[in-house]
C-alpha positions in Angstrom: 30.2 7.4 -64.4 34.0 7.2 -64.0 35.8 3.9 -64.3 36.9 3.7 -60.6 33.3 4.5 -59.4 31.9 1.9 -61.8 34.4 -0.7 -60.6 33.5 0.0 -57.0 29.8 -0.2 -57.5 30.3 -3.4 -59.5 32.4 -5.0 -56.8 29.9 -3.9 -54.1 27.0 -5.5 -56.2 28.9 -8.7 -56.6 29.6 -8.8 -52.9 26.1 -8.4 -52.2 24.9 -11.0 -54.7 27.4 -13.5 -53.3 25.8 -13.3 -49.8 24.1 -16.3 -48.6 20.2 -16.1 -48.6 18.1 -13.7 -50.5 19.0 -10.0 -50.3 15.4 -9.0 -49.4 15.5 -10.9 -46.2 18.8 -9.4 -45.1 17.4 -5.9 -45.9 14.0 -6.4 -44.2 15.4 -7.8 -40.9 15.8 -5.4 -38.1 18.3 -6.6 -35.5 17.8 -6.0 -31.8 19.7 -2.8 -30.7 22.1 -4.8 -28.5 23.1 -6.9 -31.6 23.9 -3.9 -33.8 27.7 -3.4 -34.1 29.1 0.0 -32.9 30.5 1.6 -36.1 32.5 4.2 -34.2 34.3 1.6 -32.0 34.9 -0.6 -35.1 36.3 2.2 -37.2 38.6 3.3 -34.4 39.9 -0.2 -33.8 40.2 -1.4 -37.4 40.4 1.7 -39.5 42.1 4.1 -37.1 45.5 2.5 -37.6 45.7 4.1 -41.0 42.8 6.7 -41.2 41.9 9.5 -38.9 38.3 8.3 -38.2 37.1 11.0 -35.8 36.0 14.5 -36.4 38.1 17.4 -35.3 41.3 15.9 -36.5 41.8 13.3 -33.9 45.0 11.4 -33.5 46.4 8.5 -35.5 46.3 7.8 -39.1 49.0 7.8 -41.7 49.8 11.1 -43.4 49.1 9.8 -46.9 45.9 8.1 -45.9 42.7 10.2 -46.3 40.6 10.8 -43.2 37.0 9.5 -43.0 35.9 13.3 -43.3 38.0 13.7 -46.5 36.5 10.3 -47.9 33.1 11.6 -47.0 33.7 14.6 -49.3 34.1 12.3 -52.2 31.0 11.9 -54.6 31.2 8.1 -54.3 32.0 7.9 -50.6 29.3 5.5 -49.8 30.2 3.0 -52.4 33.8 3.3 -51.3 32.9 2.4 -47.7 30.4 -0.3 -48.7 33.0 -2.3 -50.6 36.2 -0.9 -49.2 37.8 -4.3 -49.0 37.9 -4.3 -52.9 39.9 -1.1 -53.2 43.7 -1.1 -52.9 45.5 -1.5 -50.5 42.7 -3.2 -48.6 42.5 -6.5 -50.5 46.0 -7.4 -49.4 45.0 -7.4 -45.6 41.2 -7.5 -45.3 38.8 -10.4 -45.2 35.0 -10.2 -44.9 33.4 -13.3 -43.6 31.4 -15.1 -46.3 32.5 -12.6 -49.1 36.3 -12.8 -49.6 38.5 -15.8 -50.2 41.1 -16.7 -47.6 44.5 -15.3 -48.0 46.8 -17.3 -50.2 49.2 -19.1 -47.7 52.2 -18.3 -50.0 51.4 -14.5 -49.9 50.5 -13.6 -46.3 49.1 -10.2 -45.5 51.8 -7.5 -45.2 50.2 -6.2 -41.9 47.9 -7.7 -39.3 44.8 -8.6 -41.2 41.4 -7.0 -40.8 38.7 -9.7 -40.2 35.2 -8.3 -40.5 31.6 -9.3 -41.0 29.3 -7.7 -43.5 27.3 -6.3 -40.5 30.5 -4.7 -39.2 31.2 -3.1 -42.6 27.6 -1.8 -42.7 28.1 -0.3 -39.1 31.4 1.4 -40.2 29.5 2.9 -43.2 26.7 4.1 -40.9 29.3 5.7 -38.7 31.0 7.3 -41.6 27.6 8.8 -42.7 27.4 10.5 -39.4 30.6 12.4 -40.0 30.5 15.8 -41.7 32.4 15.9 -45.1 35.6 17.8 -45.0 35.6 21.0 -47.0 38.4 20.4 -49.5 37.8 23.3 -51.8 37.2 23.0 -55.6 37.6 19.5 -57.2 41.0 18.7 -58.7 41.0 19.4 -62.4 43.5 17.8 -64.8 45.0 19.8 -67.6 
């Protein structure tokens, strides 16, 4: 396991462990369909300002930011989505209710902050799972 993947998985595990209530109750509960957040809408609203979140290219995104399809092509894509708020640059502008600490008043976010719940993060991950992974060719090899 690579160091970045191990760090991502560790951060995701810690975030889950720090949730209020026993994890088994959260996993066993099936919310009513009308209460399940719409991952596609959330991704377009929150993630679309930096990432291309739709298939077929879409509009928006920052050129240096990977699209959701490119992220899906990564071996550890699910861990990245499950705990994206722990991966740079997200900690500087993202808060997950009940998981992250409030921003330091002396160091405000550099852009409009993302304020999400764990349920919304899970909905975005489910949406990402529905996107076909981009075909990026052979993995990059360092010499």
